[in-house]
Every structure is written in C-alpha cells, then in structure tokens.
C-alpha positions as CSV (number, residue, x, y, z in Angstrom):
1,M,-25.2,-71.2,-68.9
2,D,-24.3,-74.8,-70.3
3,V,-20.6,-75.3,-69.1
4,G,-21.1,-78.8,-71.7
5,Q,-22.1,-76.9,-74.9
6,I,-19.3,-74.7,-73.6
7,L,-16.8,-77.2,-73.9
8,L,-18.7,-78.8,-76.6
9,D,-17.8,-75.4,-78.8
10,R,-14.9,-75.2,-78.0
11,E,-13.7,-78.6,-79.1
12,L,-12.5,-79.6,-75.9
13,I,-14.5,-82.6,-75.6
14,S,-16.0,-84.8,-78.1
15,R,-19.9,-85.4,-78.3
16,L,-19.3,-89.4,-77.7
17,Q,-17.5,-87.9,-74.5
18,F,-19.9,-85.0,-73.9
19,E,-22.8,-88.2,-73.9
20,Q,-20.6,-90.1,-71.2
21,A,-20.1,-87.5,-68.8
22,Q,-23.7,-86.7,-69.1
23,K,-24.7,-89.7,-67.8
24,A,-22.3,-90.2,-65.3
25,G,-23.1,-87.3,-63.4
26,E,-25.0,-83.4,-63.5
27,N,-21.5,-81.7,-62.9
28,I,-20.6,-82.4,-66.2
29,L,-17.4,-80.4,-66.0
30,A,-16.2,-82.5,-63.0
31,Q,-16.9,-85.5,-65.0
32,A,-15.2,-85.1,-67.9
33,V,-11.9,-84.4,-66.1
34,S,-12.4,-87.1,-63.5
35,M,-12.9,-89.3,-66.6
36,G,-9.4,-87.5,-68.1
37,F,-11.2,-86.2,-71.1
38,V,-10.0,-82.3,-70.2
39,N,-7.4,-80.6,-68.4
40,R,-9.2,-78.9,-65.1
41,N,-8.0,-75.3,-65.9
42,E,-8.3,-75.3,-69.5
43,A,-11.9,-76.4,-69.1
44,L,-12.2,-73.4,-66.3
45,E,-10.0,-71.1,-68.7
46,A,-12.3,-71.8,-71.5
47,V,-15.9,-71.1,-69.0
48,A,-14.2,-68.2,-67.7
49,R,-13.8,-66.9,-71.4
50,E,-17.1,-67.3,-72.1
51,M,-18.9,-65.8,-69.2
52,G,-16.5,-62.1,-69.7
53,V,-14.2,-62.9,-66.8
54,D,-10.6,-63.5,-65.6
55,F,-9.9,-67.3,-64.6
56,V,-7.2,-67.5,-61.9
57,D,-5.4,-70.6,-60.5
58,L,-5.3,-69.8,-56.4
59,T,-2.1,-71.5,-56.3
60,K,0.2,-69.6,-58.2
61,T,-1.5,-66.3,-56.9
62,D,-0.7,-64.1,-54.2
63,V,-3.7,-63.2,-51.9
64,D,-3.9,-60.3,-50.0
65,L,-5.1,-61.4,-46.7
66,S,-5.7,-58.2,-45.0
67,L,-9.0,-57.8,-47.3
68,L,-10.6,-60.8,-44.8
69,D,-10.7,-57.9,-42.3
70,T,-13.4,-56.2,-43.2
71,F,-15.0,-58.8,-46.2
72,P,-17.9,-60.4,-45.2
73,R,-17.7,-63.6,-43.5
74,K,-21.1,-65.3,-43.7
75,L,-20.5,-64.6,-47.9
76,I,-17.0,-66.5,-47.7
77,F,-18.8,-69.5,-46.2
78,R,-22.3,-69.7,-47.6
79,E,-21.0,-68.4,-50.8
80,M,-17.6,-69.6,-51.8
81,L,-16.6,-66.0,-52.1
82,F,-12.7,-65.3,-51.4
83,P,-11.1,-61.9,-51.4
84,I,-8.4,-62.0,-53.8
85,S,-6.6,-58.2,-54.2
86,R,-7.5,-54.4,-54.2
87,D,-6.8,-52.1,-56.6
88,N,-8.1,-47.9,-56.9
89,G,-11.3,-48.9,-55.4
90,R,-11.6,-52.2,-56.7
91,I,-11.7,-55.6,-55.5
92,R,-10.9,-58.9,-56.7
93,V,-13.2,-61.8,-55.7
94,A,-12.9,-65.3,-56.5
95,T,-16.2,-67.3,-57.0
96,T,-17.2,-70.8,-58.3
97,D,-19.8,-68.8,-60.0
98,P,-19.5,-65.2,-61.0
99,L,-23.1,-65.0,-62.8
100,N,-24.3,-65.2,-59.2
101,F,-24.6,-61.2,-58.8
102,Y,-26.8,-60.9,-55.4
103,P,-23.7,-61.5,-53.0
104,L,-21.4,-59.4,-55.2
105,D,-23.8,-56.9,-55.2
106,E,-24.1,-57.5,-51.0
107,I,-19.9,-57.0,-51.0
108,S,-19.8,-54.1,-52.9
109,A,-22.7,-52.7,-50.6
110,T,-20.7,-53.8,-47.3
111,T,-17.0,-52.6,-48.8
112,G,-18.3,-49.5,-50.8
113,L,-16.1,-51.1,-53.5
114,S,-16.5,-52.1,-57.3
115,V,-16.7,-55.9,-57.6
116,D,-14.2,-57.8,-60.0
117,P,-15.6,-61.8,-59.9
118,V,-12.9,-63.7,-61.1
119,L,-13.2,-67.7,-62.0
120,A,-11.1,-69.8,-59.5
121,E,-11.4,-73.6,-58.9
122,E,-13.8,-74.7,-55.9
123,T,-11.3,-77.0,-54.3
124,E,-8.8,-74.3,-54.5
125,I,-11.4,-71.4,-52.5
126,A,-12.2,-74.6,-50.1
127,K,-8.2,-74.9,-49.4
128,L,-7.6,-70.8,-48.8
129,I,-10.7,-70.8,-46.2
130,K,-9.5,-73.8,-44.1
131,T,-6.2,-72.4,-44.6
132,H,-6.8,-68.7,-42.8
133,L,-10.0,-69.2,-41.6
134,G,-9.6,-72.6,-40.0
135,V,-11.3,-75.9,-40.2
136,G,-15.0,-75.4,-38.9
137,G,-14.8,-71.7,-38.8
138,E,-18.5,-70.9,-40.6
139,T,-19.3,-72.8,-37.1
140,V,-17.3,-71.1,-34.7
141,G,-18.9,-67.6,-36.1
142,G,-21.9,-68.4,-35.8
143,L,-22.9,-69.1,-39.7
144,I,-25.1,-72.4,-38.4
145,E,-28.0,-71.9,-40.1
146,Q,-27.9,-74.8,-42.6
147,K,-28.3,-77.9,-41.4
148,V,-25.7,-81.0,-41.0
149,E,-26.1,-83.1,-43.8
150,E,-26.6,-86.7,-42.9
151,G,-25.0,-87.6,-45.6
152,D,-21.7,-86.4,-44.9
153,L,-21.6,-88.2,-41.4
154,Q,-23.9,-90.4,-39.7
155,L,-23.4,-92.1,-36.4
156,L,-24.4,-95.6,-36.6
157,E,-25.0,-96.2,-33.1
158,E,-27.5,-94.1,-30.8
159,I,-25.8,-92.0,-28.5
160,E,-27.0,-91.2,-25.0
161,T,-26.8,-88.5,-22.6
162,D,-27.2,-88.0,-19.3
163,G,-29.3,-84.9,-19.0
164,S,-26.3,-82.4,-17.4
165,E,-25.8,-79.3,-18.3
166,L,-22.3,-79.9,-20.2
167,S,-24.2,-83.0,-22.0
168,E,-27.2,-80.5,-23.5
169,M,-24.3,-78.0,-24.7
170,A,-22.4,-80.8,-26.3
171,Q,-25.6,-81.5,-27.8
172,E,-26.4,-78.0,-29.6
173,A,-26.1,-77.6,-33.3
174,S,-23.1,-75.7,-33.5
175,V,-20.4,-78.1,-31.5
176,I,-22.2,-81.5,-33.5
177,R,-21.7,-79.3,-36.6
178,L,-18.1,-78.3,-35.6
179,V,-17.0,-82.0,-34.4
180,N,-18.3,-83.4,-37.3
181,E,-16.1,-80.7,-39.6
182,I,-12.8,-81.5,-37.9
183,V,-13.5,-85.3,-38.7
184,L,-14.9,-84.9,-42.0
185,E,-11.5,-83.1,-42.6
186,A,-9.1,-85.7,-41.3
187,I,-11.2,-88.2,-43.5
188,E,-10.9,-86.1,-46.3
189,T,-7.3,-85.4,-45.7
190,R,-6.2,-89.6,-45.2
191,A,-5.4,-88.3,-41.3
192,S,-4.9,-91.5,-39.7
193,D,-4.8,-89.7,-36.1
194,V,-6.1,-86.5,-35.1
195,H,-4.8,-85.2,-31.8
196,I,-7.0,-82.7,-29.6
197,E,-4.8,-81.0,-27.3
198,S,-5.4,-78.6,-24.6
199,Q,-2.3,-76.5,-23.9
200,A,-1.8,-73.3,-22.4
201,E,-2.4,-71.0,-24.9
202,G,-5.3,-72.7,-25.6
203,L,-6.9,-76.1,-28.1
204,V,-4.5,-77.1,-30.8
205,V,-5.8,-79.4,-33.2
206,R,-3.3,-81.9,-35.2
207,Y,-3.9,-84.4,-37.8
208,R,-0.9,-87.3,-38.5
209,I,-0.6,-87.7,-42.2
210,D,1.4,-90.3,-43.7
211,G,3.4,-90.4,-40.6
212,I,4.1,-86.9,-39.9
213,L,1.8,-84.6,-37.6
214,H,0.6,-81.3,-39.1
215,T,-0.8,-78.8,-37.2
216,Q,-4.5,-77.5,-38.1
217,P,-5.4,-73.8,-38.7
218,M,-7.9,-73.3,-36.2
219,P,-10.1,-69.6,-35.2
220,A,-9.0,-68.4,-32.0
221,E,-12.3,-68.5,-30.7
222,I,-12.6,-72.3,-31.2
223,N,-11.7,-72.3,-27.0
224,H,-14.5,-71.3,-26.3
225,F,-15.7,-74.3,-27.1
226,R,-12.9,-76.4,-25.6
227,A,-15.3,-78.0,-22.8
228,A,-18.4,-78.5,-25.4
229,I,-15.6,-80.2,-28.1
230,I,-14.3,-82.9,-25.8
231,S,-17.9,-84.0,-24.0
232,R,-19.3,-84.1,-27.7
233,L,-16.4,-86.4,-28.6
234,K,-17.0,-88.7,-25.1
235,I,-20.5,-88.7,-26.0
236,M,-19.7,-89.8,-29.5
237,A,-17.4,-92.8,-28.0
238,R,-19.8,-93.6,-25.2
239,L,-17.4,-92.8,-22.5
240,N,-18.4,-90.9,-19.1
241,I,-18.3,-87.2,-19.5
242,A,-18.2,-86.7,-15.9
243,E,-14.9,-88.2,-15.3
244,K,-12.0,-86.0,-16.0
245,R,-9.4,-87.7,-13.8
246,L,-8.8,-91.0,-15.6
247,P,-8.2,-92.3,-18.7
248,Q,-10.8,-93.6,-21.0
249,D,-11.5,-95.7,-24.2
250,G,-13.8,-95.8,-27.0
251,R,-14.9,-96.2,-30.2
252,I,-17.3,-94.6,-32.9
253,K,-18.6,-95.7,-35.6
254,L,-19.6,-93.6,-38.4
255,K,-20.6,-94.0,-42.0
256,V,-19.2,-90.9,-43.9
257,H,-20.3,-90.6,-48.0
258,G,-21.1,-93.8,-47.5
259,R,-18.7,-95.6,-46.2
260,E,-18.3,-97.6,-42.5
261,I,-15.3,-95.5,-40.5
262,D,-14.4,-96.7,-36.8
263,V,-13.2,-94.4,-35.0
264,R,-10.8,-95.1,-31.9
265,V,-11.0,-92.9,-29.4
266,S,-8.3,-92.3,-26.4
267,V,-9.0,-89.8,-23.5
268,I,-6.4,-88.7,-20.9
269,P,-6.0,-86.0,-18.6
270,M,-3.6,-83.4,-19.0
271,I,-2.1,-80.7,-17.2
272,H,-3.8,-78.0,-19.2
273,G,-7.1,-80.4,-19.6
274,E,-8.4,-83.2,-21.2
275,G,-6.3,-84.3,-24.4
276,I,-8.1,-86.8,-27.1
277,V,-6.3,-89.0,-29.7
278,M,-8.8,-90.4,-32.4
279,R,-7.4,-93.2,-34.5
280,I,-9.4,-93.5,-37.8
281,L,-9.7,-96.9,-39.3
282,D,-11.2,-96.3,-43.1
283,K,-12.6,-99.6,-44.0
284,G,-13.5,-98.5,-47.5
285,A,-9.6,-96.9,-48.0
286,M,-8.0,-100.1,-46.9
287,V,-6.8,-102.7,-49.7
288,F,-4.9,-105.5,-47.9
289,D,-2.7,-106.6,-50.8
290,L,0.8,-108.1,-50.2
291,Q,1.8,-107.5,-53.4
292,A,1.3,-103.6,-53.2
293,L,2.5,-102.9,-49.7
294,G,6.4,-102.2,-51.1
295,M,8.0,-105.3,-50.6
296,A,11.0,-105.9,-53.4
297,P,10.2,-109.2,-55.2
298,D,12.9,-111.0,-53.8
299,T,11.2,-110.3,-49.9
300,Y,8.2,-111.3,-51.3
301,E,8.6,-114.4,-53.1
302,I,10.7,-116.2,-50.2
303,F,7.8,-114.4,-47.5
304,S,5.3,-115.7,-49.9
305,N,6.6,-119.3,-49.7
306,L,7.0,-118.6,-45.4
307,I,3.8,-117.8,-44.9
308,R,2.3,-121.4,-46.7
309,L,4.8,-123.2,-44.2
310,P,2.6,-126.0,-42.6
311,H,3.7,-125.5,-39.5
312,G,5.9,-122.7,-37.1
313,I,6.3,-119.2,-36.2
314,I,6.7,-116.4,-38.3
315,L,7.1,-112.7,-36.8
316,V,6.5,-109.2,-37.8
317,T,8.2,-106.4,-35.8
318,G,8.4,-102.8,-35.6
319,P,7.1,-99.9,-33.2
320,T,3.7,-98.9,-33.2
321,G,2.5,-97.6,-36.5
322,S,5.1,-99.4,-38.5
323,G,2.2,-101.2,-40.8
324,K,3.0,-104.7,-38.6
325,T,-1.1,-105.3,-38.9
326,T,-1.6,-104.5,-42.4
327,T,1.3,-107.0,-43.6
328,L,-0.2,-110.0,-41.6
329,Y,-3.7,-109.2,-42.5
330,S,-2.5,-108.9,-46.3
331,A,-0.7,-112.3,-45.4
332,L,-3.9,-114.3,-43.6
333,I,-5.9,-112.8,-47.0
334,E,-3.4,-114.2,-49.4
335,I,-3.5,-117.6,-48.0
336,N,-7.2,-118.1,-46.9
337,S,-8.9,-120.5,-48.7
338,P,-12.6,-122.6,-48.2
339,D,-9.7,-125.7,-47.2
340,T,-7.8,-123.7,-44.6
341,K,-9.8,-122.8,-41.2
342,I,-8.3,-119.4,-40.1
343,I,-8.1,-118.0,-36.4
344,T,-7.0,-114.5,-34.9
345,T,-6.7,-113.1,-31.3
346,E,-6.6,-109.3,-31.8
347,D,-6.9,-106.4,-29.5
348,P,-8.4,-104.0,-30.5
349,V,-9.8,-106.4,-33.8
350,E,-9.0,-103.4,-36.4
351,Y,-10.8,-104.4,-39.2
352,Q,-13.2,-107.0,-40.1
353,L,-11.3,-109.7,-42.6
354,A,-14.3,-112.2,-44.8
355,G,-13.5,-115.7,-44.2
356,I,-11.1,-115.3,-41.2
357,N,-12.7,-115.7,-37.6
358,Q,-11.8,-113.2,-35.7
359,I,-11.5,-112.4,-31.6
360,Q,-11.6,-109.4,-29.4
361,V,-9.8,-110.1,-26.4
362,H,-10.7,-108.5,-23.1
363,P,-8.1,-108.5,-20.9
364,K,-10.5,-107.0,-18.1
365,I,-12.3,-110.3,-17.8
366,G,-9.5,-112.4,-18.0
367,L,-9.8,-113.2,-21.8
368,T,-6.4,-112.1,-22.7
369,F,-3.8,-113.5,-25.4
370,S,-2.1,-116.8,-24.3
371,H,-6.3,-117.6,-22.2
372,S,-7.5,-117.3,-25.8
373,L,-4.9,-118.9,-27.9
374,R,-5.5,-122.2,-25.5
375,S,-9.3,-122.1,-26.5
376,I,-8.6,-121.4,-30.6
377,L,-6.6,-124.5,-30.5
378,R,-9.5,-126.5,-29.3
379,H,-11.4,-125.2,-32.4
380,D,-8.5,-127.3,-35.0
381,P,-7.6,-124.3,-36.9
382,D,-4.8,-124.5,-39.9
383,V,-3.2,-120.9,-39.4
384,V,-3.4,-119.1,-36.3
385,L,-2.6,-115.0,-35.4
386,V,-1.6,-114.1,-32.2
387,G,-1.9,-110.0,-32.1
388,E,1.1,-109.6,-30.1
389,I,3.2,-111.5,-28.0
390,R,3.9,-109.5,-24.6
391,D,4.6,-111.8,-21.7
392,M,5.9,-115.5,-21.5
393,E,2.5,-117.2,-21.3
394,T,1.8,-116.1,-24.5
395,A,4.9,-116.8,-26.1
396,E,5.1,-120.4,-24.8
397,N,1.2,-121.0,-26.0
398,A,2.0,-119.5,-29.6
399,I,5.6,-122.2,-29.5
400,Q,3.2,-124.8,-28.1
401,A,0.7,-124.1,-31.2
402,S,3.6,-124.6,-33.6
403,L,5.0,-127.4,-32.4
404,T,1.2,-129.2,-32.5
405,G,1.2,-128.6,-36.5
406,H,0.2,-125.2,-36.5
407,L,1.5,-121.9,-38.1
408,V,1.2,-119.0,-36.2
409,F,1.7,-115.3,-37.0
410,S,2.3,-112.8,-34.4
411,T,4.0,-109.4,-33.8
412,L,7.1,-108.1,-31.6
413,H,8.1,-104.1,-30.1
414,T,11.8,-105.2,-31.5
415,N,13.9,-102.7,-33.5
416,D,15.3,-105.2,-35.9
417,A,14.6,-108.8,-37.1
418,S,17.7,-110.0,-35.2
419,G,16.4,-108.4,-32.0
420,A,13.1,-110.8,-31.4
421,F,15.4,-114.0,-30.9
422,T,16.9,-112.2,-28.1
423,R,13.5,-110.7,-26.8
424,M,12.0,-113.8,-26.2
425,V,14.3,-115.4,-24.7
426,D,14.5,-112.3,-22.3
427,M,10.9,-113.5,-21.6
428,G,11.9,-116.6,-19.9
429,V,11.2,-118.7,-23.1
430,E,14.0,-121.9,-23.7
431,P,16.5,-120.6,-26.5
432,F,15.8,-124.1,-27.9
433,L,12.3,-123.7,-28.5
434,V,12.8,-120.5,-30.1
435,A,15.4,-121.7,-32.0
436,S,13.1,-124.5,-33.4
437,T,9.8,-122.9,-33.9
438,V,10.9,-119.3,-35.3
439,E,10.7,-119.6,-39.1
440,A,11.0,-116.0,-40.0
441,I,11.1,-113.0,-38.8
442,M,10.3,-109.8,-40.8
443,A,10.9,-106.1,-39.3
444,Q,9.6,-103.2,-40.8
445,R,8.6,-99.5,-40.8
446,L,6.9,-97.3,-43.3
447,V,8.1,-94.0,-45.8
448,R,6.2,-91.6,-47.2
449,R,5.6,-92.3,-51.3
450,L,7.0,-89.4,-53.7
451,C,4.0,-88.0,-55.4
452,P,4.4,-89.3,-58.9
453,D,3.0,-85.7,-59.8
454,C,5.4,-83.5,-58.5
455,R,8.7,-85.0,-57.6
456,E,11.8,-83.8,-59.3
457,A,14.9,-85.6,-60.4
458,Y,18.3,-84.6,-59.7
459,L,22.0,-85.6,-60.0
460,P,23.2,-85.9,-56.3
461,K,26.9,-85.4,-55.5
462,K,28.7,-88.1,-53.7
463,D,29.9,-86.1,-51.0
464,E,26.3,-84.9,-50.2
465,L,24.8,-88.3,-49.5
466,P,25.4,-90.6,-46.5
467,K,28.3,-92.4,-46.3
468,D,26.6,-95.8,-46.3
469,F,24.5,-95.1,-49.5
470,P,25.3,-97.4,-52.0
471,W,26.9,-94.8,-54.7
472,E,27.8,-97.4,-56.7
473,E,24.7,-98.9,-57.4
474,L,23.0,-95.7,-58.2
475,A,26.0,-95.5,-61.3
476,G,25.2,-91.7,-61.9
477,G,21.7,-91.9,-62.4
478,E,19.2,-89.8,-60.6
479,I,17.0,-89.8,-58.1
480,Y,14.2,-88.1,-56.8
481,H,13.4,-85.6,-54.0
482,P,9.7,-83.6,-52.9
483,V,8.1,-80.4,-55.0
484,G,4.7,-80.6,-53.9
485,C,1.6,-79.7,-56.0
486,R,-1.8,-79.9,-55.7
487,S,-2.7,-83.5,-55.8
488,C,-0.5,-84.2,-52.8
489,R,-1.5,-80.9,-50.9
490,N,1.6,-79.2,-51.7
491,L,3.2,-82.2,-49.2
492,G,5.4,-83.6,-51.9
493,Y,4.5,-87.0,-50.2
494,S,1.0,-89.5,-51.1
495,G,0.5,-92.2,-49.2
496,R,3.2,-94.7,-47.7
497,M,4.9,-97.6,-48.1
498,G,6.7,-100.3,-46.7
499,V,10.4,-101.1,-45.5
500,Y,11.4,-104.7,-44.9
501,E,14.4,-106.7,-43.2
502,L,13.5,-110.2,-43.7
503,L,15.7,-112.3,-41.6
504,V,15.0,-116.5,-42.6
505,T,16.1,-118.8,-40.0
506,T,18.5,-120.9,-41.2
507,D,20.0,-124.3,-39.3
508,A,23.1,-121.6,-38.6
509,I,21.0,-118.9,-37.1
510,R,18.7,-121.8,-35.0
511,E,22.4,-122.8,-33.8
512,L,23.3,-119.4,-32.6
513,A,19.7,-118.8,-31.3
514,Q,20.4,-122.3,-29.3
515,D,23.3,-120.8,-28.2
516,R,21.8,-117.8,-26.6
517,A,24.4,-115.1,-29.4
518,S,23.8,-111.5,-28.8
519,T,21.8,-110.1,-31.3
520,W,24.8,-108.7,-33.2
521,E,25.8,-112.1,-34.0
522,L,22.8,-113.6,-35.0
523,K,22.3,-109.7,-37.3
524,Q,26.0,-110.7,-38.9
525,A,25.2,-114.2,-39.6
526,A,21.9,-113.7,-41.5
527,L,23.7,-110.6,-43.9
528,K,26.2,-113.0,-44.7
529,Q,23.2,-115.2,-45.8
530,G,22.3,-112.4,-47.9
531,M,19.7,-110.7,-45.4
532,K,18.9,-107.0,-46.4
533,T,18.6,-104.8,-43.7
534,L,16.1,-102.0,-43.6
535,R,18.5,-99.6,-44.5
536,D,19.7,-101.3,-47.7
537,D,15.7,-101.8,-48.5
538,G,15.3,-98.1,-48.2
539,W,18.4,-97.2,-50.3
540,R,16.8,-99.6,-52.7
541,K,13.6,-97.4,-52.6
542,V,15.4,-94.4,-53.0
543,I,17.3,-95.5,-56.0
544,L,13.9,-96.7,-57.8
545,G,12.2,-93.1,-56.9
546,N,9.8,-94.3,-54.4
547,T,11.0,-92.5,-52.1
548,T,14.0,-89.8,-50.6
549,I,16.7,-90.1,-48.8
550,D,15.6,-88.0,-46.1
551,E,13.1,-90.1,-45.3
552,V,15.3,-93.0,-45.4
553,V,17.0,-91.2,-42.9
554,R,14.0,-90.5,-40.7
555,I,13.3,-93.7,-40.0
556,T,16.5,-96.2,-40.2
557,K,19.6,-95.9,-38.5
558,S,22.9,-96.6,-40.5
559,D,24.3,-100.2,-40.6
560,R,27.8,-99.2,-39.6
561,R,29.4,-98.9,-37.2
C-alpha cells in the first residue's frame, strides 16, 4: 500500500510536499513528518482508515501486561508486535504493518485467540518493549539469529583477546549484541554516563540523563550474563580481563550511525563484583557555543570581554559534571583565530578542537599539569588552558605564565566564585600573587531545561515559594512546571543549561584577597558591586520559563543566613 498516495488522496500533504519527501528518502511518512508537512498521528490515522483498522496512541492506552505471559516473545522482537488487550476470545495487537498476516496467524495459532491488529507508532511499540521486557531483552531470550548491523555500532579499534574461557565467552554473538544494545540505548536517550553495578540482587543498569540517574528495566535473566558483559566491556576498552582486584581505566572509540563517540570506561571492584561506569562523549552532538550555554546577556557581555584580556587568570569553578570544560572550550573557540596560538593541557582530552593544540597529561610518566605547563611556555602561546589547578606547583606555574604576558584559563573545585581565592591561598600561594593575577572567577552549575513542548504554566502563591524567591520580579506572572510528553520521553525536561555566578576582580576585591579576607567577606564585597549569585541566576531562569523552582533548589543553596 502506497502511504504517500494515501496522504495525497486525503489532502494531508500537497503534490510538492509529496515530491520533496520522496526525494528525501524511501519512507515518505517519516520524511513528511520530519519536514513538518503533516502531524504524525493524523497521518497514521489516515493510513489506518485506508487499511480498515484502528489507530491507537499507545501513550494514552492502558495495556494489559498479563498477556505477555502467553504471547510469543520472538514475534514481539522480530515483528515489532505488542499485545494490548483481550476481550471475548479476541486479542488486540499493536503493529506497524497490519497487512503482514503471517505473524498475526502465528499469534492466533499460539494463543488460540482471534487477532485484531491495530496500527501504532513504531517508536511507541519499541518503548513498550524496552520498558516491560528490558533493554536487550531479545538477546537475553536467545533470539540472536539476526546479524548485528555494523552500521549501528562499530568499533574503531581492533580488540585483542587472550584466548581464555572468559574471553571466549565475552566474544559470543549474544554477548556482543547485548552490550551493543545497552550502549546504543544510552546514546539514543542522550545519557552522559552508564552505570553497570553488581549488587546483591543482581546486575543493575542505570543511565544518567540530564544529570539524573534513571534505572533501566532489564530482564532477570541478564544476571546469567554478568561476567560476560563485564569481560566484553573490558576487552573493548583494552583492559586486563583477568584483573578483578584493582581499579582500571580505559577508553572505547565507537562509530554510531556515522558519528564518532568516545567512551571512557572505569572499572572498580565492589563487594558484590566489579562495577563499571562509562562516560559517553558524543563528538557529533556537542556544540561549543558560548551564547548557547544559558548565560544571561549581561553575564555573557562581561565574560566575553574577560576572555579577550591580554593576560591574567580566569577560573571556572564547580563540582564534577557541572559543565566547566564545556564553558572553557566554548570560550577558547570564541577567541580562536589564525593570529592567536592556544595550547591546552588536559586530563583527559575530552574533545578535539580544530585549530587548538591539545596535550594529554600522563602523570605515571611524569607529564603532569605543572610539568607540561612549563614546557608549553617555550612554544610561545597567547592563551593557555590548564585542565585543573590541583596543587601549589601547578598554581604557581599558572601565575608565572600570567605574569609573563599569557592569558590562562583553568578550573578549581570550589562551591562558589569567592571560594577560589582562599582555595589557592590554602594551596600555599602568596595572597598578593593570587590577588594580582586572577581577573575573574566563574562558578557554575547545570539545571535541567523544561521541555518546550509540554511545559505547563501556573500562577504560584507567595507562601508556596522559597523565602528567597524574588516575588517582586515575578510581578504576578506565571511560572512553569514539567508535565512529560513523547518528545521528552515523559520526563518533562529536555537538555540542560548553565546557572552562572561571575565574580570580577575589582580593586576592592584585590585588596581583600591580599589581606587574606574570608570567603564570606569576599562574597559580600562582590554582591555590593553587582554580582549575581548562582541562586539569583537560577531564579532568573525560573521567571523566564527555562527551568523550575525544584531544579534551582536541587543544585543551589539559599544565600540568606
């Protein structure tokens, strides 16, 4: 049946739109939807009517999960079918192709029930399968006759095995497919990390999406594959599969749907077995654009001027995973030009930047931040990025570089901007050196961004809001809370944005820093000169409808004492 012709006949798309969708790819329905020519549900309803079947929106349908007990699993995975309900000897089955009669006949023969096929969206059927049968459920069930498509997930480096029994088990087709499915699902859900944990009750897989961990449904039988899954990941990361007593770190280079992806792998022995955390670095999905990070216009204007200073130190602070590297990379790309030489020293180099010279530190062979920084200065750079100031030696070298006419970017682990001064002094650096070289400190956190398709406005009551919320700025207006829809996977949030606190080192701040003033005194001085705290910036984003009160409360603390 010609789906494109159905859309034409029912005047859901024009002849020109039909031709454009036809040129874009074989699946005219998918192309017409992606180009915005037609609403997906309207198109599917039209196709269903033409086929003489019902169309169901699975997101609004109650599914009888007890039917899975007698339903042939192989048809669920192989034919993308899912039982919905049963009534008077008939079973309703969601399918993407109601005219494919052979699997429907097999269901009838297996269950002894008459089958009523209904048309449903393929992604919604796939979501039901993953939710109720688990990621990799097909493989665990032994249905591995299909060849793993190299186009889905491809290793960019040859792997080596030691020929042991464990190694051979990890190379079985079923294990390879299962591990690939776990990694692919993480990439498709935009997960930044995959946690594979050996616990008393068995293997637990959790994905960190937009900073929040989500436990993935897995079939119970996956515990039989625990050793093989861990061994397979170790082999992919070129680690020693026989070593189970010491932590190990490695890296996997993949190509998924044409995109290069780096996966940093950390293995640590736990009480109930080894735990693995994989950090996914999707090069194709990353966009380093300072203006797109979520800075308020006034903060961006000041920061944009600071990163163009001829010399000095600019620090970005915050906990692990707060977006410090992304901010620094975006700043470097903004000031990068043919007449500017930029050198970075990082641990590790997370993303390769065109036109920028990057060094990977290797502490085991003596190539530390401080050692590499001394060598960098012999290459006559204009701008230097030091991945992190961890000790006095690195701090002193960074200060020396700034005093000799270089602009130095780096990171520190402090809770707020004002804490950076006391942190460096605590390392052993003289206060007058810190005061004279540090030009600005940017503290930051990440909050989840509300899904624009389903966020819902409401009028809050003053007594429901945190005490430090700027009620007068809201001026009786609406703010938003999350709902959840198909586009955001029912989370209510889609992506993240930065919350920023920019402290510019004025003469008053320099004087306080040189006198070893406390963090609180430095913060009060910065507030008097107009600094917005992390909490203040968070409230601005709530009022603008970008995020929620709960998100700001989750990642910042009140400035009131």
